[in-house]
N, C-alpha and C positions, 0 to 999 in steps of 0.2 A: 590367504584368507578364504574361507569357504563361503559360498553364496547359497543361501537356503531357498530352495524351491524356485518360485516363478518370477518371470520378468514380464512386465506389461508395457505395451506401447500406448501412450496417451497423446493424441494429436501431434505426432511426430517427435515427442520427447520421450526419452527412456526413463521409466520409473522402475527401479529395481527394489523389490521388497526383500528385507532380510539382510541388506548390506549394511555393515557398521560403517558410519560415516559421520562427519561433523559439518554442521551448517551454521551460518551467521545470519541474523536478522537485524537490520539497522532501521531505526525510525527517528522521525522528528515530529514533534507535536506541540500544540499550545495548551489545549484544555484536556489532554490525556486520552482522548478517544482513539487516536492513532496508536497510542501505546497499547491500548486494549487489542487493536487489530494486530499489532506486532506479536502480542502474547498469543493470540489465536493462531497465527501463522506458525509460531514455535511449537505450540501444542500439536498442530496437525503434522508437522515434520517429525516430531517425536513419536507420533502414532505410526509413522512409517519406519521407525527404527533409528532415526538420526539422533545424535547428540547435538544440542542447539545452544548457542550463545546469543543473547539479545543485547543490543547496544543502543542507548540513546546517544545520538551523534552530538548532542550538546555537551556531553562530557568528553574530556580529552583522554580517552582510554587507549593505551597502546594496543596495537593490533598485530597479531602474528598471522598474516594472511595464508601462510603455507599450511596452517592447520586445517583450512576449510576446503571442502569439496563442492559446496553449494552456498548460495546467498540469496537474500531477498531484501529489498529496500522498500520502506513504506513512509510516505510523507503526505501531510495535509496541505491544503491550499488556503491562503488568505490573500484577499485583495488581488486575485488573479494570478498569484505566483505561489509556487511551493515554498516551504520553509527555507529561509536563506541558509540556515545551518546545513540542511541537506544538500542544497546546491553546492555549497563550498566543499562538503564531504565528497560528493560524487565527482566534482572536478579533480579533487586531490587523488582519489582512488579509482579513477575511471578504468585504468588498465587492469587492476585487480578484479573489478566487477565484470569486465569483459571476459577475463580468463575463466571466471566462475559461471559465465552465462546467467548472471543474476537476474531475477525477476523484479518487477517494479509495481507497487500498489499505490495508485494515486487517489487520495481521499478528498472528495469535493462534495459540496452541497448541490452543485449542479447535477451530479449523477442521480441524486434523489429525484429531480425533475425528469430526467431522461427515463427513469424506471417507473414513474408514477402512472398507473393504468387509468387514473381518473382524468388525466390531462389529454388534450387533443394531440393528434399525431404531429401537427406542426409545432406545438409547444415542446413536445418530447424531443423532436429533431433539433430544435434550437438549443435545448439544454445539452443534448449529446454533442452538438457542434462546439459548444462552449467547453465541454470536457476535453474534446480532442484538441482544441486550441491551447488549453492550459498544459496539456501533456507535450504538445509541440514546443511551447515556450520553454518547458523544462529541458527538453532535448537540446534546444538551442542554447540555453543558459549553461548547461553542463558539458555539452559535447558528447554525451553518452546516449546511445540508443539501446534501450533494454532488450534483452533476448525475448522477453515475454512481459506483457503489461496488462494490468487489470484496473479499470476505474471502479472505485468503490464509493458508495454514498456514505457520508459521514454523519455528524450529529449536530444539533443545535443545543449547546450547553448554556442556555441563558443564565442559569443560576451561578455559573462560574465566571461570567463576563462582568467587567466593571461597567459603570454607567455608559461611558462613551462607546465601548465595544458592543454592548447590548443594543445601543441605538443603531450603530452601523449594521450589525448582524440582522436586526429586525428589518431594516431597509433592504438588505440583500435577500432575506427570506421572502419578503413581499414580492420582490422582482422575480424570484425563482418559483413563486407559488407555494412556498413552504409555510408552515405555521408561524404566526406572529404573536401568539399568546406567550408573553415572557414570564408568566408565573410558573412555568414548568419546562423541563428539558425534553428533547425529542431525539430518537435514534432511528436512523434510516438504513443502516448497514444490512446488506444481504449476506448473512454469515454463511449460508450454504454455498453461494457463488464463490465466496472466498475459499471455502474448504475445497471446492472443485479446482480452483486455480492452483492451490498448493499441491494437490495431487498431480497436476500436470507439470510441476517444476522438475527440472532434471535432477535426479538423485544419482550421484556418481560414486564410484569406488575411490576411497582416499589414496 
């Protein structure tokens, strides 16, 4: 296989442009926002010449791991833990994810507080500590330590919650300093930071 033109080193990871390869993006979500994040990761990888398959881990889709040269996992947090379907998936396929040096995108409301410039430095640090704690819990729950990890602010999809979930999310939002007006939805994701993260993922020759 020929390699077209240039190779760039990005923060210690090799990103080769013009190499034909296949990547897998796995996600777990409740209100679909993490699905949008997974779709953006796939779009970014395709922009670098990869063929990409996207999988919702709630579906029992047979996987041919030998087809993939790179992978990324994206999961949202609810009640302090990442989606149970993703925890089970990563436990099952930890060896394969390690082989691919897979990246991990953790989607939390707390990250919105950590990035909010209107909050005090102490508040932002508390939110960032909460994000780190949830990622540490994920590592403990799964036994998988991702090669590269990015915390991403998620969304408040009040319109998609039932009455009970809306009540709980409003309480969580108030504690996190996020909006509590349930008449509309809110998106906090820094898409540019996600794009940069994907650029730094290892892209390998199949």
